LODODO-24605 format. One record per residue: x, y, z of N, C-alpha, C, O, CB in turn. Coordinates in pm, whole numbers, plus 50000, padded with zeros to 5 digits. Glycine has a CB too. Example, Ala and Ser with C-alpha at 12.3 -4.5 7.8 and 13.67 -1.06 7.14 Angstrom:
residues 2
513194943150780512304955050780513204967050780514244966850846511314955350905/512854977550708513674989450714512905000350787513415011450804514084994050572/
end
This chain:
residues 314
727912064987324727102074587397726162067387492725722056187466726322083487300/725852073987602725082067487706723872075887743723932088187740725942064987828/722762069187780721592076587826721692080687971720762086888024720362068287806/722792077388039722952081088178723062096288192723592102888103724192074288238/722552101888303722732116188326724212119888328725062111588360722072120388457/724512132188294725902136688286726602135188421727792131988426725962151188239/725872137488529726472136188662726882121888692727792119488772725502141188769/726222112088628726612098188645727822094788557728672086788596725442088888611/727882101088438729022098888350730292105188407731392099888392728742104588211/730112116688474731252123988530730942127388676730422138188704731552136988448/731262118388769730952120888911731612133688965731162139089065731402109088994/732662138388898733332150588942732652163288891733142174288916734782150388896/731542161888821730872173188759730362182988864729732179088962729712168488672/730652195888843730192206388934728832211488892728432209888777731202217888938/728102217688985726772222788954726842235188864725922237888788726012226189084/727932242488873728172253688783729262249888684730112241388714728572266388862/729242255988567730332254388472730952267888444730352278388470729842247788341/732162267588390732832279988354732912281188203733472272488136734252280688417/732332291888150732372294488007733602302687970733802313488025731102301587962/734402297587880735722303387852735742313587738736812317087689736682292387820/734582318287696734532327587583735282340587611735772346887518733092330687549/735372344587738736022357287771737532356587779738172366787805735502362187899/738122344887759739572343287771740242345387636739642342687531739922329387827/741482350087637742272350387514742382363887445742852364487332741702341087419/741972374587511742172387787451741112391487349739932388287366743502388487386/741532398087242740602403287142740112392387047740722381787034741262414487063/738992395386980738442386286879739142388786744738542394086651736892388086865/740402385086737741132386686613742242376286609742332367786698741712401086599/743072376886507744122366786490745452370886552746482364786522744322363886343/745442381086637746682385286701747182374686798746442365686838746472398586775/748442375686834749042366186927748592368987070748242380287104750572366786918/748602358687152748312360387294749372369187358750562367987328748242346687365/748952377987446749882386687518750062381587660749302373087707749372401387519/751062386687728751262382987869750052386987953749682379988047752532389487924/749442398287919748242402687991747092392887969746362389788062747832416887947/746932388187844745912378187816746112365787901745172360287958745922374487666/747362361487910747672349387988747402351588136746812343088203749142345187966/747832362988188747652365788330746162366288365745742360588466748332378988369/745372373188283743932374088307743282360388307742472357188394743272383088202/743652352288208743072338888197743482329988314742642323088371743482332488066/744752329988348745242321288454744572324788587744192315788663746782322288466/744422337788617743792341888742742332337388745741852332288847743892357088760/741622339388633740212335588627740042320488641739172315888715739582340388497/740852312888570740722298288573741082292688711740432283388758741602291988466/742102298188773742452293888909741302296889005740992288889094743752300788957/740682308588987739552312289073738382302689053737702299189149739112326789046/738142298588930737062289188902737312275788970736402270089030736892287288751/738532270788960738872258089025738752259489177738222250589244740312253588987/739242270589230739142272889375737692273489421737382270089535739872285889414/736792277889332735372278789365734652265389349733452264489371734702289189277/735392255089312734812241689300734272238389163733622227989147733732240189397/734522246789064734042244188929734962234288859736182235688861733952257388848/734352224188798735142214088727734822213188578735602207588502734932200588790/733672218788535733292218488393733762231388326733452242388372731762216788377/734522230088217735022241588143734552240387998734832230587929736582242588151/733842250787955733172250887826733902259687725734202271387753731732255487841/734192254087608734902261187501734102260587372733082253787363736302255187480/734592267687272734152266287133735352270087047736162278487086732882275287099/735442263886931736602266586845736692281086801737772286086771736562257586723/735542288086797735562301986749735882312186858736142323786826734222305386688/735872308386984736052318187090737412324987077738472318587082735922311587228/737352338187059738572346387039739402340886924740632341786924739412346787168/738702335286825739342329186708740402318786748741502318386693739992340086622/740032310586844740892299586887741782302787005742342293787066741742295286775/741912315687039742842319287146742342315387285743142313387376743092334187142/741022314287302740502309887432740962295587461741402292587572738952310687435/740862286887362741332273187381742852272887398743372265187478740912264387264/743542281187323745012280987329745512285287468746402278787523745592290187221/744952295987523745432300587653745012290787763745722289187862744902314787685/743872284087745743462273787840744452262187835744822256687938742032268887810/744882258587714745872247887701747182251287771747802242687832746132245087555/747602263887762748822268187831748622267387983749512262988055749202282587789/747452271688029747162271188173747152256688221747702253588327745802277888203/746542247888143746452233788181747852227488185748142219488274745542226188084/748702231088090750062225588087750862230188209751772223288253750782229787959/750512241888262751222247188379750662241888510751142245388618751152262388379/749642233288502749002227588622749022212388611747972206288588747532232888639/750182205988626750272191388609749292183988699749142187188817751712186688638/748632173988642747702165688718746292171088725745392164088772748212163988855/746072183388679744742189288691743762183688589742562182888616744842204288675/744262179788472743372175288364742382164688409741212165388372744192169888250/742802155088487741932144088525740862148288624739922140788649742752132888583/740992160088680739972164888774738892172988703737892176688765740612173388883/739082175888575738192184888503737352177488399737712166688353739002195788436/736232183688364735412179388251735552190488147735132201788170733882176888293/736132187188032736422197187930735542194587809735532183587753737932197087891/734822204887769733972203587650734252215187555734662225987595732472203287689/734022212487428734112222987328732972221487229732232211587230735482222487256/732852231387144731762231787046732332235586910733412241386901730652241787088/731602232186806732012235886671730812236086578729742230986612733072226186618/731012242086461729952242486363729562256486319728732258186231728762235686416/730172266686382729962280486339731182284986260732312283386306729702289886461/730952290686142732032296786065731842311886068730812316986025732072291485918/732832318786119732762333386126732912339385987733522333485898733852338886221/732342351185969732462358185842733942361185814734702364285905731632371285843/734322360185687735712362785647735712368085504735492360485409736582349785658/735952380985489735922386885356734532385885296733552390385355736942380185266/734452379885178733152378485112732372366385163731192364885130733352377284963/733002357785242732292346185296731432350685413731942356585508733292335085340/730132347885409729262351985520729442342985641729842331385627727792351885477/729152348085758729092339585874727962329585857726852333485819728912347786003/728222316785885727192306785864727482294585951728472294086023727102302885716/726602284685942726742272286019727132260985925726732260585808725422268986094/727922251585978728402240485895728462227785978729322226286064729802243685834/727522218585952727512205686020727982194485928727632182885948726122202686072/728762197985826729332187685738730362179685818731222185585883729982193985610/730292166485813731202158285894732682161585876733422162385974730992143985863/733122163485752734532166585729734952179385797736022180085856734812167385583/734112189485788734422202185853734462200686004735362206086070733392212785813/733512193386061733452191886206734622183686259735132186486368732142185486247/735062173486186736242165986228737452175186240738222173886335736542154586130/737612184286146738712193786152738562203186271739542206786336738802201886023/737312207286300737062215786417737522208886544738192214886628735572219286426/737152196186558737482188786679738982186886693739532188486801736772175186679/739652183286584741102181586589741802194586624742772194786699741622176186456/741302205686569741872218586602741722221886748742642227186810741242229386518/740552218986805740322221486947741272213287034741842218487130738872218386984/741432200587000742342191987078743762197287074744452197287176742312177687025/744212201786958745572207086946745742219687029746742221287099745902209886799/744772228787021744902241287097744812238787247745512245287325743812251187054/743962229587288743802226487430744952217987484745182217487605742482219387454/745672211387395746792203087437746372190387508747062185687598747692210887526/745232184787467744742172487530744482161987422744402165087304743442175287613/744362149387466744202138387371742752135687336742452130487229744832125887426/741832139187427740422136687400739562147087472739962152887573740022122487444/738382149287416737402158087479736392149687555735942139387507736692166987372/736052154187674735012147187749733662148887680732852139587676734952152387894/733432160987627732172163987559732442172987440733322181587443731172170787656/731682170787334731732179987220730302182487174729502173187161732592174087102/729982195387150728622199387114728582205886977729472213586941728052208987219/727552202686901727282209986778726742223586819725732224586888726252202286685/727432234286776727222247586832725882253786794725232260086877728332256686789/725462252086670724202257786623723552248286522724262241086451724432271786559/722222248186514721562239886412721872244886272721742256786243720032239686435/722282235986186722572239086046721382234585961721112222585955723902232285998/720672243785896719522239585814719872229485706719002222285658718902251585750/721162228885667721582219785561722182206685615722792198985541722592226585472/722012204485745722642192685803721992179785755720832179585714722602193385955/722762168985761722292155485729722572146785852723682141585866723002149685599/721592145285941721832138486068722452124686057723262120786140720562137386142/722062117085953722612103585939724122103885914724862096085973721902096085825/724572112885826726012114285800726722119285924727802114485957726262123885682/726122128885993726732134086114726842123186220727862122286288725922145886168/725802114986235725832104286334726952094386306727612089786399724492097086336/727162090886180728252081786143729602087586182730472080486233728222078685992/729772100486158731022107286193731232107186344732322104186391731012121886141/730182110586421730312111186566730602097486626731402096286719729052116986627/729962087186572730212073686622731652069486600732252062986686729282063686555/732232073286487733632070086458734562077486553735562071786599733972073486313/734262089886583735092097686675735032091986816736022091986888734642112386676/733872087086854733762080986986734502067686991735122064287093732302078987023/734442060186884735102047086880736612048386896737252039586953734782039886749/737172059186847738622061386860739002068286990740192070087018739122069686743/738002072187069738292078987196738572093687180738982100287276739452072487263/738372099087060738632113287038737672121887119738072132087175738512116686889/736412117787124735392124387204734632113587281734252103387224734412132987115/734402116087411733722105987492732212106587476731542096287466734102107587637/731652118787475730202120287467729872132587385730672141887372729582121287608/728662132587329728242143287239726982150187287726172144387359728032137887100/726842162687246725652170287277725422180787171726062180687066725762176687416/724512189787200724182200487106724032213487184724002213587307722892197187027/723942224287110723722237387170722682244787086722702244086963725042245487180/721792251787154720772259887086719822251687000719392256286893721442270386999/719482239687044718542231086970717282228587052717352226587173719202217786933/716122228586984714892224687050714732209487042715512202686975713672231886987/713712204387110713632189787128713362182286998713762170686987712552186487227/712722188286900712502181386773713832178786701714032168086644711562189486683/714722188486704716032186786641716862176386715717542168286653716782200286635/716812176686848717532166686926717012152686897717792143186885717422169787075/715702151386886715122138186858715592132986723715872121086709713592138886861/715692141786624716142137686491717582132486496717872122086436716052149486393/718462139386567719852134986576719972122386661720742113386628720742146186634/719212121586770719272109786856718822097286782719392086486800718402111786980/717792098686698717332087286620718422082486524718602070386505716062090886541/719142091886465720222088086374721372081486450722012072286399720742100386298/721622086286571722702080686652722332067186712723192058586734723072090286764/721052065286738720612053186805720812053886955720752043587023721342041386750/721052065787008721222067687152721002082387185720872090787096722632063087198/720942085287314720642098787357721872107887354723012103287365720052098687495/721612120487340722652130587355722912132887503722072129687587722252143787284/724062138487535724422140687675724052154587723723772156387842725892138387695/724032164587634723892178587674723062186287571723142183487452725272185187692/722282195887620721742206487535722052219587604721562222187714720182204687509/722862227787539723252240687596722372251587536722332253387414724772243787571/721662258887622720652268387579720802281487654721332281887765719252262687601/720342292387593720342305087665719132305287758717992305587714720312317287567/719412305187888718362305787990718842314688104719972313288151717992291388042/718002323588146718322332088260717032338188313715952335888258719332343288221/717152345688419715992352688472715432362488369714242365388369716342359988602/716292367588282715852376488175715342368788054714322372387995716992385688133/716052358088015715672349987900715032337087950715652326387952716902346987808/713772338287991713072326888051712032320687957711082314388003712402331188180/712202322587826711202317887730710962302787736709842298287717711622321787591/712012294987763711842280487767710912276287880710152266687866713192273587783/710972283487991710072280888103708702286888072707662280688099710642286688234/708702298688017707462305787985706592297887888705362297487902707782319587927/707222291387789706452283987688705622272787750704522269887704707392278287584/706152266687855705402256087921704312261888012703222256288022706342247188003/704602272988077703632279288167702422284688092701292283988140704302290588246/702672290187972701602296787898700922287687795700202292487708702152308987829/701162274787805700462265387716698952266787734698462268187846700912250787743/698222266387623696762267287624696262281187662695152282787713696192257087720/697092291387635696652305087661696662313487534696402325487539697542311687766/696952307287419697002314687295698352320587262698522326887158696012325487298/699342318687353700702323587329701452313387245701302301387269701442326187464/702262317587144703042308187063703882298887149704472303087248703942315686966/703942286187110704612275987191705812269987118705992257887119703632264887227/706632278287057707722273386973708702264487050709212254786995708462284986912/708962267787176709972260487252709372251387359710112245487438710942270187317/708062250287363707422242287468707902227887464708032221987357705892242887454/708152222287582708502208287594709982205087588710372193687613707832200787488/710832214787557712262211787543712882207887676713652198287682713002223787484/712562215087784713122211587915712612197987962713362190188019712782222388019/711322195287939710782182187979711392170887896711632159987948709262182187965/711642173487769712292163487683713652159787744713992147987752712472168887537/714412169687785715732167087844715602159687976716402150688005716492180287864/714622163388057714422156688186714102141888165714642133388237713292163488265/713262138788071712842124888049713992116288001714002104188025711712124287948/714942122187933716022114487871717382116087940718392111287889716152118387728/717412122688053718662124388126719652133288055720862131788073719282111088150/719162142487973720042151787901720342163787989719422170388038719402156287766/721612166788008721992178188091721702191288020722202193687910723482177488128/720882199588082720632213088030721682222388087721812223688209719182217988065/722422228887999723392238988041722852252687999722302254187890724802236287979/723012262488085722482275888060723612285588029724402289088117721672280888180/723692289987901724632300787871723892313987888722662314587879725232299387726/724662324687913724032337587942723272337288072722292344688088723112341487829/723682328988166722892326488287722752338688377721792339588453723522315288366/723692347988370723632360088452722992371788377722912382888430725022363988498/722542369388253721912379888173722792392388165722312403688178720532383588230/724102389888144725082400888132725052410088253725302422088241724802408988005/724762404588370724772412488493723592421688511723612430488596726002420488497/722552419688432721392428788435720772430088572720352440888611720352424088337/720712419088647720072419488779721072419788894720682420789010719172407488794/722352418888862723342417988969724422428688964724992432289068723982404688964/724722433988844725832443488833725462456388760726192466288770726982437088764/724362456588688723992468388610723142477788695722682473888802723242464288481/722922489988648722072499388723720592496988705719782505888732722392513488682/720202485088660718782481788642718032483988774718442478788878718612467088592/716952491688769716172494288890714762488588880713862492588954716092509388916/714572479188788713262472988770712892464088887713702461988977713242464988643/711662458788887711192450789000712012438089024712212434189139709752446988979/712482431688918713262419388937714612422389002715042415289092713472412188804/715282433088956716572436789014716422440489161717262436989244717202448488935/715352447689193715112451489333714872439189419715352438389532713922460989343/714132429589365713852417389441715102408989458715312403189565712762409289372/715942408289356717212401089367718042407089481718582399689564718002401789233/718142420289485718922426889591718312424189728719042422189826718992441989565/716992424289736716312421689863716572407589913716872405590030714802423989848/716472397789823716712383889863718182381589899718482374089992716292374489751/719082387989826720512386589858720802391789998721592385890072721372394189755/720162402690034720332408190169719752398790273720372396190376719682422090180/718552393590247717902384590343718682371590361718792366490473716482381490297/719222366290252719922353490257721422355090278722162345190284719672345590130/721872367590290723282370690315724202364190212725142356990244723682366090457/723892367090087724702361889977724802372489869724242383389882724092348689921/725512369389763725682378689653724432379089566723622369789566726902374889569/724272389989492723172390789396723352380589285722372375089235723062405089337/724602377989245724852367689143724322354089190723772346389111726362366689112/724492351289318724042338389372722532336889361722032325989332724482336889518/721802347689383720342347089373719922344289229719062335789204719702360289423/720532351389134720182349588993720442335188948719632329388876720972359488906/721572329588990721892315888951721082305589029720742294988977723372313288971/720782308689155719982299489236718592297889177717962287389194719882304489381/718102308189108716802307089042716832296088936715872288588922716392320488978/717932295188862718082284388764718282270888832717702260888790719252287388671/719102270588935719402257989002718162251889068718092239789086720482260189107/717192260189103715972255389170715072247489075714242239589120715182267189228/715242249388943714382242588847714702227588845715872223888842714552248688706/713692218988848713932204488855714542198288730714842186388730712662197588885/714722206088623715412200588506716902198888532717622193588447715192209588384/717382203288648718812201688680719692210688597720772206588555719232187488661/719242222888572719982232288488721352235188547721482237688667719202245388469/722362234888462723742237888502724142251488443724452252288324724732226488455/724142262188524724512275288472725992275988437726832270588509724162286088573/726292282788328727672285688291727952300288324727172309188288727942282588139/729052302788392729442316588424730722319788348731572311088329729642318488579/730852332288305731982335588220732782347688262733602352488184731512337688084/732562352788382733332364288428734812360688439735162349388473732802369388563/735672370288411737102368188433737552374688564738742374688596737922373888315/736602380288639736912386788766736812376488878735732370988899735942398888792/737892373688951737862363089053736822365189162736232355589211739212361789116/736592377889199735582380489301734192376889255733392371789334735622394989341/733892379389130732572376089077732402361089059731312355689077732342383288944/733482354489022733422339789011733102333789148732272324789158734772334088956/733752338889252733472334189388732042337389429731392329389495734452340489486/731552349289389730182353089420729182343689354728162340289414729912367489376/729472339689232728602330289161728542316789232727492310489240729072328389017/729692312489283729772299289346728892298289471728542287289513731202296089383/728542309689530727662309489648726302303489615725602298789704727492323589703/725922303689487724602298789447724392284189484723262280089511724402300489297/725452276189484725312261889510724912258889654724502247689685726602254789477/725012268789741724622266889880723252272589912722872273390028725642273089970/722512276789809721222283289829720122275189760720262271089645721252297789776/719032273089832717832267189772716692276889793716222278789906717502252989834/716242283189686715142292689697713842285489731713602274389684715002300589567/713012291889811711682286289837710852287189710711162294989620710982293689955/709792279289704708872279889591708322294089574708232299189463707722269889609/707962300389685707382313789679708392323889625708032332289543706902317989816/709642323189672710652332689624710992330289477711232339689402711922331689708/711012317489436711252314589294710172320989208710472327189106711292299289270/708922319489250707832325289173707832340589180707492347189083706492319989223/708222345989293708302360689303709302366089201709032376089135708722364989447/710432359589189711442363889091710922362188949711102371088865712732355889109/710292350988922709782348188788708722358488747708762363788636709192333888781/707792361288836706722370688806707282384788789706852392288702705662370488916/708262388388874708882401588861709622402788727709582413388664709862404088977/710282392088684711032392488558710102392888438710382399788340711972380388547/708992385588443708062385588329707172397988329706522401088228707202372988333/707132405188443706422417888456704922416688431704272426288389707012427988361/704392404988458702962402588447702582391288541703392382288563702552399188302/701382391588597700932380188678700862367588593700812368388470699552383088742/700862356188656700722343588584699312342688524698382348788576701002331588679/699162335188414697832333988353696852326688446695682324788411697922326488218/
end
């Protein structure tokens, strides 16, 4: 593992990533259908055409079918693999009968997760693999030994985490003896708590997540934003609140899509946030890609932030 920024590790890395959770049909154990394949292939081709090179998976997405249909798409596109950065995640066990849904960071379980992902994706190694959720029962030292062995064999090139605050990342990094490459977090114009926690420091507001973005900045850890479009709340839903109105106004002024404004708000942050988009609609994927050509002014960034938080700054 390397302390270099992700963009240095992967020069082909795009500013946006594509989240593959929406691929593969229903969330069940049924077989992939021709419709599932057609939907996935069209979406993935649109993402590549839009300049996206990072593709994000998890072993649980559509109970493995998202990775499987991606593997079929990749096999049908000879030579494309080397142009892409492919990552997956593991550590969530879905509920099954009397077994509750829970998290599992046991090394043996995670090794099986990774091997399963490689088989479904049809590739020999993952560029990145992330621990999907913090497991209260985890043992970082055992996990670090497992991850180091996987890297030594070339099974995974680099490691990261998802949904972890900086204290948890520091604990795992200390066990590894090196920095993580990625922290994937829910961040959007609607879910701006990570930014809010730093802004409201010393105002009496709880600071549970304060410092996480700065921790990543100091250590060259790539922040990835899942849920970056807030389920279309400001770009596709009938929301008529002040933030949605401002998004529409700025999109008109800058002659771009509303999706581009929402994502440009994240891209403007100096932590180098990489939004993940997950639409399967090619037109919306193209609309999202417009964000990379937009730099919001400081004033417009703050106008959006204040409108979304629905209160003046402290």
